[in-house]
KETIVEX-174284 format. One record per residue (C-alpha): residue number from 1; residue in one letter; chain; x, y, z. Coordinates in steps of 0.02 Angstrom, whole numbers. Layout:
<rec NUM; "a"; "A"; <X; Y; Z>>,
...
This chain:
<rec 1; "m"; "A"; <2055; 1599; 4186>>,
<rec 2; "r"; "A"; <2162; 1523; 4048>>,
<rec 3; "t"; "A"; <2060; 1362; 4068>>,
<rec 4; "v"; "A"; <1895; 1454; 4042>>,
<rec 5; "r"; "A"; <1959; 1538; 3883>>,
<rec 6; "t"; "A"; <2019; 1370; 3817>>,
<rec 7; "v"; "A"; <1849; 1289; 3847>>,
<rec 8; "i"; "A"; <1760; 1435; 3761>>,
<rec 9; "s"; "A"; <1877; 1422; 3611>>,
<rec 10; "v"; "A"; <1845; 1236; 3593>>,
<rec 11; "l"; "A"; <1657; 1264; 3602>>,
<rec 12; "l"; "A"; <1665; 1399; 3467>>,
<rec 13; "i"; "A"; <1765; 1284; 3352>>,
<rec 14; "l"; "A"; <1640; 1142; 3378>>,
<rec 15; "l"; "A"; <1494; 1260; 3345>>,
<rec 16; "s"; "A"; <1576; 1320; 3183>>,
<rec 17; "l"; "A"; <1604; 1143; 3124>>,
<rec 18; "a"; "A"; <1422; 1100; 3161>>,
<rec 19; "l"; "A"; <1362; 1251; 3062>>,
<rec 20; "l"; "A"; <1472; 1204; 2913>>,
<rec 21; "a"; "A"; <1407; 1025; 2917>>,
<rec 22; "f"; "A"; <1225; 1085; 2920>>,
<rec 23; "a"; "A"; <1254; 1204; 2775>>,
<rec 24; "g"; "A"; <1335; 1065; 2672>>,
<rec 25; "f"; "A"; <1190; 949; 2704>>,
<rec 26; "f"; "A"; <1065; 1084; 2655>>,
<rec 27; "l"; "A"; <1155; 1120; 2490>>,
<rec 28; "y"; "A"; <1164; 934; 2447>>,
<rec 29; "s"; "A"; <978; 913; 2480>>,
<rec 30; "a"; "A"; <937; 1058; 2366>>,
<rec 31; "l"; "A"; <1025; 981; 2215>>,
<rec 32; "p"; "A"; <913; 898; 2077>>,
<rec 33; "k"; "A"; <894; 711; 2101>>,
<rec 34; "g"; "A"; <1014; 610; 1997>>,
<rec 35; "s"; "A"; <1133; 757; 1971>>,
<rec 36; "t"; "A"; <1277; 651; 2034>>,
<rec 37; "a"; "A"; <1249; 523; 1893>>,
<rec 38; "k"; "A"; <1351; 535; 1734>>,
<rec 39; "s"; "A"; <1244; 629; 1608>>,
<rec 40; "q"; "A"; <1246; 611; 1418>>,
<rec 41; "p"; "A"; <1296; 771; 1326>>,
<rec 42; "t"; "A"; <1146; 846; 1235>>,
<rec 43; "e"; "A"; <1247; 871; 1076>>,
<rec 44; "n"; "A"; <1259; 681; 1055>>,
<rec 45; "l"; "A"; <1069; 658; 1047>>,
<rec 46; "t"; "A"; <999; 627; 872>>,
<rec 47; "l"; "A"; <820; 680; 837>>,
<rec 48; "p"; "A"; <721; 595; 698>>,
<rec 49; "q"; "A"; <709; 696; 537>>,
<rec 50; "e"; "A"; <553; 700; 429>>,
<rec 51; "t"; "A"; <646; 642; 274>>,
<rec 52; "p"; "A"; <613; 495; 157>>,
<rec 53; "e"; "A"; <748; 395; 246>>,
<rec 54; "t"; "A"; <688; 410; 426>>,
<rec 55; "a"; "A"; <507; 469; 434>>,
<rec 56; "d"; "A"; <393; 344; 519>>,
<rec 57; "s"; "A"; <207; 306; 510>>,
<rec 58; "t"; "A"; <94; 169; 577>>,
<rec 59; "d"; "A"; <17; 150; 405>>,
<rec 60; "a"; "A"; <171; 158; 294>>,
<rec 61; "a"; "A"; <345; 195; 361>>,
<rec 62; "a"; "A"; <469; 285; 247>>,
<rec 63; "p"; "A"; <630; 199; 190>>,
<rec 64; "e"; "A"; <735; 173; 345>>,
<rec 65; "a"; "A"; <915; 225; 362>>,
<rec 66; "p"; "A"; <1030; 93; 440>>,
<rec 67; "e"; "A"; <1043; 108; 628>>,
<rec 68; "e"; "A"; <1210; 166; 699>>,
<rec 69; "e"; "A"; <1285; 55; 833>>,
<rec 70; "a"; "A"; <1287; 142; 1001>>,
<rec 71; "p"; "A"; <1450; 150; 1101>>,
<rec 72; "a"; "A"; <1468; 9; 1225>>,
<rec 73; "d"; "A"; <1464; 126; 1375>>,
<rec 74; "a"; "A"; <1317; 230; 1316>>,
<rec 75; "a"; "A"; <1168; 221; 1433>>,
<rec 76; "e"; "A"; <1005; 169; 1350>>,
<rec 77; "p"; "A"; <876; 304; 1393>>,
<rec 78; "e"; "A"; <717; 229; 1462>>,
<rec 79; "a"; "A"; <563; 296; 1372>>,
<rec 80; "p"; "A"; <418; 343; 1485>>,
<rec 81; "e"; "A"; <266; 232; 1472>>,
<rec 82; "e"; "A"; <138; 315; 1361>>,
<rec 83; "p"; "A"; <-46; 314; 1405>>,
<rec 84; "a"; "A"; <-164; 221; 1289>>,
<rec 85; "d"; "A"; <-214; 325; 1140>>,
<rec 86; "e"; "A"; <-401; 336; 1166>>,
<rec 87; "t"; "A"; <-418; 450; 1015>>,
<rec 88; "t"; "A"; <-343; 317; 900>>,
<rec 89; "d"; "A"; <-455; 183; 974>>,
<rec 90; "a"; "A"; <-607; 292; 951>>,
<rec 91; "a"; "A"; <-559; 330; 772>>,
<rec 92; "l"; "A"; <-540; 144; 737>>,
<rec 93; "d"; "A"; <-710; 109; 812>>,
<rec 94; "n"; "A"; <-787; 247; 707>>,
<rec 95; "h"; "A"; <-699; 180; 552>>,
<rec 96; "t"; "A"; <-769; 4; 580>>,
<rec 97; "a"; "A"; <-942; 68; 623>>,
<rec 98; "r"; "A"; <-950; 179; 468>>,
<rec 99; "i"; "A"; <-896; 37; 352>>,
<rec 100; "q"; "A"; <-1027; -78; 427>>,
<rec 101; "e"; "A"; <-1158; 58; 408>>,
<rec 102; "l"; "A"; <-1115; 80; 223>>,
<rec 103; "l"; "A"; <-1116; -109; 194>>,
<rec 104; "n"; "A"; <-1285; -129; 279>>,
<rec 105; "a"; "A"; <-1360; 6; 169>>,
<rec 106; "m"; "A"; <-1312; -84; 8>>,
<rec 107; "t"; "A"; <-1422; -201; -90>>,
<rec 108; "l"; "A"; <-1350; -366; -150>>,
<rec 109; "d"; "A"; <-1334; -295; -326>>,
<rec 110; "e"; "A"; <-1240; -142; -264>>,
<rec 111; "k"; "A"; <-1120; -253; -167>>,
<rec 112; "i"; "A"; <-1085; -363; -317>>,
<rec 113; "w"; "A"; <-1052; -212; -430>>,
<rec 114; "q"; "A"; <-923; -151; -303>>,
<rec 115; "l"; "A"; <-818; -305; -346>>,
<rec 116; "f"; "A"; <-777; -241; -521>>,
<rec 117; "i"; "A"; <-650; -117; -588>>,
<rec 118; "t"; "A"; <-690; -89; -771>>,
<rec 119; "t"; "A"; <-649; 31; -913>>,
<rec 120; "p"; "A"; <-760; 181; -950>>,
<rec 121; "e"; "A"; <-794; 103; -1121>>,
<rec 122; "s"; "A"; <-854; -60; -1046>>,
<rec 123; "l"; "A"; <-963; 36; -924>>,
<rec 124; "t"; "A"; <-1045; 153; -1051>>,
<rec 125; "g"; "A"; <-1034; 59; -1217>>,
<rec 126; "a"; "A"; <-944; 208; -1297>>,
<rec 127; "t"; "A"; <-797; 181; -1414>>,
<rec 128; "t"; "A"; <-669; 294; -1329>>,
<rec 129; "v"; "A"; <-719; 393; -1175>>,
<rec 130; "t"; "A"; <-639; 565; -1153>>,
<rec 131; "q"; "A"; <-778; 652; -1058>>,
<rec 132; "a"; "A"; <-912; 610; -930>>,
<rec 133; "g"; "A"; <-1091; 668; -949>>,
<rec 134; "d"; "A"; <-1266; 596; -945>>,
<rec 135; "t"; "A"; <-1212; 430; -1021>>,
<rec 136; "t"; "A"; <-1085; 402; -883>>,
<rec 137; "k"; "A"; <-1207; 461; -750>>,
<rec 138; "t"; "A"; <-1342; 341; -809>>,
<rec 139; "a"; "A"; <-1219; 197; -824>>,
<rec 140; "l"; "A"; <-1155; 220; -647>>,
<rec 141; "a"; "A"; <-1332; 226; -580>>,
<rec 142; "e"; "A"; <-1369; 60; -665>>,
<rec 143; "k"; "A"; <-1198; -20; -635>>,
<rec 144; "p"; "A"; <-1119; 58; -478>>,
<rec 145; "v"; "A"; <-949; -23; -503>>,
<rec 146; "g"; "A"; <-809; -13; -377>>,
<rec 147; "g"; "A"; <-690; 76; -494>>,
<rec 148; "l"; "A"; <-633; 127; -667>>,
<rec 149; "c"; "A"; <-466; 105; -754>>,
<rec 150; "y"; "A"; <-407; 230; -884>>,
<rec 151; "f"; "A"; <-283; 214; -1027>>,
<rec 152; "a"; "A"; <-185; 336; -1135>>,
<rec 153; "a"; "A"; <-328; 355; -1261>>,
<rec 154; "n"; "A"; <-440; 424; -1123>>,
<rec 155; "l"; "A"; <-314; 558; -1072>>,
<rec 156; "v"; "A"; <-308; 700; -1198>>,
<rec 157; "d"; "A"; <-240; 840; -1089>>,
<rec 158; "r"; "A"; <-240; 900; -911>>,
<rec 159; "a"; "A"; <-399; 1005; -914>>,
<rec 160; "q"; "A"; <-499; 871; -1006>>,
<rec 161; "t"; "A"; <-442; 732; -889>>,
<rec 162; "t"; "A"; <-476; 832; -731>>,
<rec 163; "a"; "A"; <-652; 877; -789>>,
<rec 164; "m"; "A"; <-689; 697; -841>>,
<rec 165; "l"; "A"; <-630; 620; -677>>,
<rec 166; "q"; "A"; <-715; 751; -568>>,
<rec 167; "a"; "A"; <-881; 727; -658>>,
<rec 168; "t"; "A"; <-866; 537; -651>>,
<rec 169; "q"; "A"; <-831; 538; -465>>,
<rec 170; "s"; "A"; <-977; 657; -433>>,
<rec 171; "y"; "A"; <-1099; 534; -515>>,
<rec 172; "a"; "A"; <-1052; 388; -403>>,
<rec 173; "k"; "A"; <-1162; 342; -255>>,
<rec 174; "t"; "A"; <-1011; 255; -176>>,
<rec 175; "g"; "A"; <-843; 337; -211>>,
<rec 176; "l"; "A"; <-746; 257; -354>>,
<rec 177; "f"; "A"; <-570; 192; -370>>,
<rec 178; "l"; "A"; <-505; 292; -519>>,
<rec 179; "g"; "A"; <-348; 203; -574>>,
<rec 180; "v"; "A"; <-210; 212; -703>>,
<rec 181; "d"; "A"; <-51; 113; -743>>,
<rec 182; "e"; "A"; <88; 238; -710>>,
<rec 183; "e"; "A"; <247; 138; -681>>,
<rec 184; "g"; "A"; <365; 244; -784>>,
<rec 185; "g"; "A"; <464; 183; -934>>,
<rec 186; "r"; "A"; <358; 94; -1064>>,
<rec 187; "v"; "A"; <203; 84; -951>>,
<rec 188; "s"; "A"; <157; 267; -930>>,
<rec 189; "r"; "A"; <-21; 312; -976>>,
<rec 190; "a"; "A"; <-15; 493; -919>>,
<rec 191; "g"; "A"; <171; 533; -911>>,
<rec 192; "s"; "A"; <200; 488; -1093>>,
<rec 193; "n"; "A"; <85; 631; -1144>>,
<rec 194; "e"; "A"; <165; 802; -1114>>,
<rec 195; "a"; "A"; <-6; 884; -1114>>,
<rec 196; "m"; "A"; <-48; 793; -952>>,
<rec 197; "g"; "A"; <82; 882; -846>>,
<rec 198; "v"; "A"; <136; 718; -766>>,
<rec 199; "t"; "A"; <321; 676; -752>>,
<rec 200; "h"; "A"; <376; 534; -865>>,
<rec 201; "f"; "A"; <496; 436; -755>>,
<rec 202; "e"; "A"; <623; 309; -816>>,
<rec 203; "a"; "A"; <593; 122; -812>>,
<rec 204; "a"; "A"; <604; 38; -643>>,
<rec 205; "a"; "A"; <764; -55; -690>>,
<rec 206; "v"; "A"; <856; 112; -706>>,
<rec 207; "y"; "A"; <815; 157; -526>>,
<rec 208; "g"; "A"; <858; -19; -469>>,
<rec 209; "q"; "A"; <1032; 2; -541>>,
<rec 210; "r"; "A"; <1058; 159; -436>>,
<rec 211; "a"; "A"; <975; 77; -285>>,
<rec 212; "d"; "A"; <934; 246; -208>>,
<rec 213; "m"; "A"; <783; 228; -94>>,
<rec 214; "a"; "A"; <763; 414; -70>>,
<rec 215; "e"; "A"; <757; 440; -258>>,
<rec 216; "v"; "A"; <622; 307; -281>>,
<rec 217; "y"; "A"; <524; 375; -134>>,
<rec 218; "q"; "A"; <524; 543; -222>>,
<rec 219; "v"; "A"; <461; 462; -383>>,
<rec 220; "g"; "A"; <313; 390; -287>>,
<rec 221; "s"; "A"; <281; 553; -196>>,
<rec 222; "t"; "A"; <285; 653; -358>>,
<rec 223; "l"; "A"; <168; 534; -447>>,
<rec 224; "a"; "A"; <47; 537; -301>>,
<rec 225; "a"; "A"; <39; 727; -309>>,
<rec 226; "e"; "A"; <29; 741; -497>>,
<rec 227; "l"; "A"; <-95; 600; -527>>,
<rec 228; "g"; "A"; <-196; 651; -375>>,
<rec 229; "s"; "A"; <-214; 828; -440>>,
<rec 230; "l"; "A"; <-298; 755; -596>>,
<rec 231; "g"; "A"; <-422; 654; -493>>,
<rec 232; "f"; "A"; <-341; 482; -492>>,
<rec 233; "n"; "A"; <-332; 389; -326>>,
<rec 234; "v"; "A"; <-254; 222; -379>>,
<rec 235; "d"; "A"; <-88; 191; -465>>,
<rec 236; "f"; "A"; <-68; 11; -521>>,
<rec 237; "a"; "A"; <115; 15; -470>>,
<rec 238; "p"; "A"; <247; -35; -426>>,
<rec 239; "v"; "A"; <296; -195; -513>>,
<rec 240; "a"; "A"; <365; -308; -376>>,
<rec 241; "d"; "A"; <421; -448; -492>>,
<rec 242; "v"; "A"; <599; -511; -490>>,
<rec 243; "v"; "A"; <661; -563; -662>>,
<rec 244; "t"; "A"; <742; -734; -646>>,
<rec 245; "n"; "A"; <721; -787; -828>>,
<rec 246; "p"; "A"; <826; -686; -953>>,
<rec 247; "n"; "A"; <700; -731; -1089>>,
<rec 248; "n"; "A"; <558; -647; -995>>,
<rec 249; "t"; "A"; <480; -512; -1105>>,
<rec 250; "e"; "A"; <319; -468; -1014>>,
<rec 251; "i"; "A"; <411; -392; -865>>,
<rec 252; "g"; "A"; <589; -352; -919>>,
<rec 253; "d"; "A"; <641; -176; -867>>,
<rec 254; "r"; "A"; <477; -151; -775>>,
<rec 255; "s"; "A"; <562; -245; -633>>,
<rec 256; "y"; "A"; <680; -149; -519>>,
<rec 257; "s"; "A"; <808; -286; -510>>,
<rec 258; "s"; "A"; <849; -471; -527>>,
<rec 259; "d"; "A"; <917; -455; -350>>,
<rec 260; "p"; "A"; <768; -480; -232>>,
<rec 261; "q"; "A"; <844; -374; -94>>,
<rec 262; "v"; "A"; <871; -226; -209>>,
<rec 263; "a"; "A"; <696; -247; -282>>,
<rec 264; "a"; "A"; <623; -257; -106>>,
<rec 265; "a"; "A"; <703; -93; -53>>,
<rec 266; "m"; "A"; <642; -3; -209>>,
<rec 267; "v"; "A"; <466; -74; -193>>,
<rec 268; "s"; "A"; <458; -20; -11>>,
<rec 269; "a"; "A"; <511; 158; -55>>,
<rec 270; "m"; "A"; <389; 172; -201>>,
<rec 271; "v"; "A"; <241; 109; -100>>,
<rec 272; "d"; "A"; <285; 231; 37>>,
<rec 273; "g"; "A"; <300; 379; -80>>,
<rec 274; "l"; "A"; <134; 342; -164>>,
<rec 275; "q"; "A"; <32; 306; -9>>,
<rec 276; "r"; "A"; <102; 448; 97>>,
<rec 277; "g"; "A"; <40; 557; -44>>,
<rec 278; "g"; "A"; <-136; 485; -31>>,
<rec 279; "m"; "A"; <-124; 371; -183>>,
<rec 280; "v"; "A"; <-176; 188; -168>>,
<rec 281; "s"; "A"; <-28; 81; -222>>,
<rec 282; "c"; "A"; <-52; -90; -304>>,
<rec 283; "l"; "A"; <91; -217; -304>>,
<rec 284; "k"; "A"; <96; -331; -455>>,
<rec 285; "h"; "A"; <102; -472; -514>>,
<rec 286; "f"; "A"; <93; -602; -372>>,
<rec 287; "p"; "A"; <157; -739; -356>>,
<rec 288; "g"; "A"; <295; -666; -467>>,
<rec 289; "h"; "A"; <299; -653; -656>>,
<rec 290; "g"; "A"; <487; -642; -684>>,
<rec 291; "s"; "A"; <517; -827; -718>>,
<rec 292; "t"; "A"; <398; -847; -866>>,
<rec 293; "e"; "A"; <426; -835; -1054>>,
<rec 294; "t"; "A"; <250; -831; -1126>>,
<rec 295; "d"; "A"; <152; -668; -1116>>,
<rec 296; "t"; "A"; <-15; -690; -1024>>,
<rec 297; "h"; "A"; <-90; -559; -1139>>,
<rec 298; "e"; "A"; <-82; -693; -1274>>,
<rec 299; "g"; "A"; <-119; -853; -1179>>,
<rec 300; "k"; "A"; <-66; -974; -1043>>,
<rec 301; "s"; "A"; <98; -935; -959>>,
<rec 302; "v"; "A"; <182; -1065; -847>>,
<rec 303; "s"; "A"; <306; -1056; -704>>,
<rec 304; "n"; "A"; <382; -1205; -615>>,
<rec 305; "r"; "A"; <462; -1112; -470>>,
<rec 306; "t"; "A"; <446; -1208; -306>>,
<rec 307; "v"; "A"; <376; -1130; -148>>,
<rec 308; "e"; "A"; <552; -1128; -74>>,
<rec 309; "e"; "A"; <619; -1036; -226>>,
<rec 310; "l"; "A"; <476; -911; -221>>,
<rec 311; "q"; "A"; <502; -880; -35>>,
<rec 312; "s"; "A"; <688; -849; -57>>,
<rec 313; "c"; "A"; <670; -736; -208>>,
<rec 314; "e"; "A"; <505; -680; -289>>,
<rec 315; "w"; "A"; <408; -652; -128>>,
<rec 316; "i"; "A"; <538; -544; -42>>,
<rec 317; "p"; "A"; <487; -381; -133>>,
<rec 318; "f"; "A"; <302; -421; -107>>,
<rec 319; "q"; "A"; <332; -448; 78>>,
<rec 320; "s"; "A"; <426; -282; 85>>,
<rec 321; "g"; "A"; <279; -190; 7>>,
<rec 322; "i"; "A"; <154; -277; 119>>,
<rec 323; "d"; "A"; <258; -234; 273>>,
<rec 324; "k"; "A"; <254; -53; 215>>,
<rec 325; "g"; "A"; <64; -57; 217>>,
<rec 326; "v"; "A"; <19; -73; 32>>,
<rec 327; "a"; "A"; <-170; -68; 8>>,
<rec 328; "m"; "A"; <-188; -178; -146>>,
<rec 329; "v"; "A"; <-101; -327; -227>>,
<rec 330; "m"; "A"; <-133; -387; -405>>,
<rec 331; "l"; "A"; <-128; -572; -447>>,
<rec 332; "s"; "A"; <-60; -624; -616>>,
<rec 333; "h"; "A"; <-136; -748; -738>>,
<rec 334; "l"; "A"; <20; -856; -741>>,
<rec 335; "t"; "A"; <-4; -1038; -692>>,
<rec 336; "n"; "A"; <125; -1098; -567>>,
<rec 337; "e"; "A"; <108; -1284; -579>>,
<rec 338; "k"; "A"; <197; -1310; -412>>,
<rec 339; "l"; "A"; <56; -1214; -328>>,
<rec 340; "s"; "A"; <-101; -1243; -431>>,
<rec 341; "a"; "A"; <-167; -1299; -600>>,
<rec 342; "l"; "A"; <-268; -1137; -614>>,
<rec 343; "p"; "A"; <-212; -962; -664>>,
<rec 344; "s"; "A"; <-150; -876; -506>>,
<rec 345; "d"; "A"; <-296; -755; -494>>,
<rec 346; "l"; "A"; <-419; -901; -496>>,
<rec 347; "s"; "A"; <-320; -1008; -374>>,
<rec 348; "p"; "A"; <-368; -1032; -189>>,
<rec 349; "e"; "A"; <-192; -1096; -156>>,
<rec 350; "v"; "A"; <-108; -938; -222>>,
<rec 351; "v"; "A"; <-229; -827; -125>>,
<rec 352; "s"; "A"; <-193; -928; 32>>,
<rec 353; "y"; "A"; <-5; -902; 15>>,
<rec 354; "l"; "A"; <-33; -714; -3>>,
<rec 355; "r"; "A"; <-152; -704; 144>>,
<rec 356; "e"; "A"; <-73; -830; 263>>,
<rec 357; "d"; "A"; <113; -837; 222>>,
<rec 358; "l"; "A"; <138; -654; 178>>,
<rec 359; "g"; "A"; <4; -588; 295>>,
<rec 360; "f"; "A"; <-85; -475; 170>>,
<rec 361; "g"; "A"; <-254; -411; 231>>,
<rec 362; "g"; "A"; <-295; -282; 98>>,
<rec 363; "i"; "A"; <-380; -291; -71>>,
<rec 364; "i"; "A"; <-330; -431; -190>>,
<rec 365; "v"; "A"; <-370; -386; -370>>,
<rec 366; "t"; "A"; <-351; -491; -528>>,
<rec 367; "d"; "A"; <-250; -439; -678>>,
<rec 368; "s"; "A"; <-357; -388; -827>>,
<rec 369; "h"; "A"; <-486; -519; -872>>,
<rec 370; "q"; "A"; <-475; -462; -1052>>,
<rec 371; "m"; "A"; <-308; -553; -1072>>,
<rec 372; "g"; "A"; <-289; -714; -1169>>,
<rec 373; "a"; "A"; <-240; -819; -1018>>,
<rec 374; "i"; "A"; <-421; -794; -960>>,
<rec 375; "t"; "A"; <-526; -764; -1116>>,
<rec 376; "n"; "A"; <-455; -917; -1207>>,
<rec 377; "y"; "A"; <-519; -1034; -1071>>,
<rec 378; "y"; "A"; <-661; -953; -972>>,
<rec 379; "t"; "A"; <-817; -848; -998>>,
<rec 380; "s"; "A"; <-826; -683; -904>>,
<rec 381; "g"; "A"; <-950; -757; -780>>,
<rec 382; "e"; "A"; <-848; -914; -750>>,
<rec 383; "a"; "A"; <-687; -817; -721>>,
<rec 384; "a"; "A"; <-770; -694; -601>>,
<rec 385; "v"; "A"; <-849; -832; -497>>,
<rec 386; "l"; "A"; <-688; -933; -489>>,
<rec 387; "a"; "A"; <-590; -780; -434>>,
<rec 388; "l"; "A"; <-712; -743; -293>>,
<rec 389; "q"; "A"; <-717; -926; -240>>,
<rec 390; "a"; "A"; <-527; -919; -229>>,
<rec 391; "g"; "A"; <-537; -770; -111>>,
<rec 392; "v"; "A"; <-500; -627; -231>>,
<rec 393; "d"; "A"; <-590; -463; -191>>,
<rec 394; "m"; "A"; <-600; -371; -357>>,
<rec 395; "i"; "A"; <-605; -422; -540>>,
<rec 396; "l"; "A"; <-513; -305; -657>>,
<rec 397; "m"; "A"; <-587; -268; -828>>,
<rec 398; "p"; "A"; <-695; -420; -868>>,
<rec 399; "m"; "A"; <-717; -444; -1055>>,
<rec 400; "d"; "A"; <-906; -434; -1034>>,
<rec 401; "l"; "A"; <-951; -333; -879>>,
<rec 402; "q"; "A"; <-1136; -376; -876>>,
<rec 403; "a"; "A"; <-1102; -561; -902>>,
<rec 404; "a"; "A"; <-976; -559; -759>>,
<rec 405; "f"; "A"; <-1103; -476; -644>>,
<rec 406; "d"; "A"; <-1240; -597; -697>>,
<rec 407; "g"; "A"; <-1125; -745; -665>>,
<rec 408; "v"; "A"; <-1085; -688; -489>>,
<rec 409; "k"; "A"; <-1266; -650; -446>>,
<rec 410; "a"; "A"; <-1322; -819; -509>>,
<rec 411; "a"; "A"; <-1186; -901; -405>>,
<rec 412; "v"; "A"; <-1250; -813; -249>>,
<rec 413; "e"; "A"; <-1429; -861; -287>>,
<rec 414; "d"; "A"; <-1388; -1046; -312>>,
<rec 415; "g"; "A"; <-1271; -1054; -161>>,
<rec 416; "t"; "A"; <-1108; -1073; -257>>,
<rec 417; "l"; "A"; <-1055; -909; -175>>,
<rec 418; "s"; "A"; <-1126; -848; -9>>,
<rec 419; "e"; "A"; <-1177; -670; 23>>,
<rec 420; "a"; "A"; <-1058; -676; 172>>,
<rec 421; "r"; "A"; <-916; -707; 50>>,
<rec 422; "i"; "A"; <-970; -554; -51>>,
<rec 423; "n"; "A"; <-982; -451; 109>>,
<rec 424; "e"; "A"; <-805; -501; 156>>,
<rec 425; "s"; "A"; <-732; -425; -2>>,
<rec 426; "v"; "A"; <-845; -272; -3>>,
<rec 427; "t"; "A"; <-791; -236; 176>>,
<rec 428; "r"; "A"; <-609; -235; 122>>,
<rec 429; "i"; "A"; <-650; -122; -25>>,
<rec 430; "l"; "A"; <-746; 2; 83>>,
<rec 431; "a"; "A"; <-608; 0; 215>>,
<rec 432; "v"; "A"; <-475; 53; 89>>,
<rec 433; "k"; "A"; <-589; 183; 11>>,
<rec 434; "y"; "A"; <-627; 254; 183>>,
<rec 435; "s"; "A"; <-443; 254; 235>>,
<rec 436; "f"; "A"; <-393; 352; 79>>,
<rec 437; "g"; "A"; <-537; 476; 89>>,
<rec 438; "i"; "A"; <-627; 409; -65>>,
<rec 439; "i"; "A"; <-784; 386; 40>>,
<rec 440; "s"; "A"; <-828; 466; 206>>,
């Protein structure tokens, strides 16, 4: 009898152990997968903030804060593979198709006119333009230029400027670049007039001394909003030159710094602030005007900086702006004899460095063709043709607009310039206008 009870007791103990083992296995199976791995505390995760320092964009990323080094034992989270963005691909296809459609609808004359940014006075023949009416409307119908550049004399007050720009834009068959030089400091067409309601910022050198990217980003953002509210869509800024010659007077405090790294950071922030706000930014004056002494407004200005010197200094801020997605770069009239015997904006070699070495694919525009470095040596037609042969896309303010147009058209007709070359530049112009909502 005692033997039977012993056997039963042993069986009950074994059954209990089996039940406990089964329950343990069931609970383990029910746990989430990977729960036994060491997890990272959620309070240590840092989410990106939409601030000037960390915001990101495929077109123009904001100034980046320095990355913090992760602890050696921190596990690198593996991001899931994202599906292809069919919406983005479709938008790109639509963008390309629309630009081609607009190009195909243009006559040769209309395409050539798109290559010019002129003043309202040069367009209309008026002495000082402060309003836009039938004269402007007729002029734009006859000469559908790519854009207009305005100066302080055109800008009386906020209401007048807004009405003038709105009317001018409404008369254009193809949306216009409406530009202004608003750098701050001594080059401030709108900000220097309190009646315009545009902030007059300090010279670039002042911001370079503080080297605060967020501050410069805010300058660009503010100018984009204030100029945009008036009807402007291009700011010929920032100056990306690095002053290497203490006797340089043309640039001076228009440059952020004589330190190329500081200048590069400021240029990047300014471009970002402007273009995030919908304002086309134009870097100037490639290949770098900080080493010269003579003012190109008066005549020939020469630099002897070597390619190696330019790459290690002057081109660093330009590269920074290009990497940030700047839409437009202005070529200076200076002659760098190490690169070319021609003024930079007439030089195939200079254009090649900008396109090939720095990888710029946007609009290349000349500096004003009313300056002595051009007018003392070339007619308006000659300068325009040479610029286009060099690979430049737009000619800024030819001394004689009609003569410049006639020179280009004659060059196409006699084979000096091909229509394909014209189409190449007009395509770039339309692409930027479409991207910034100037045409649709």
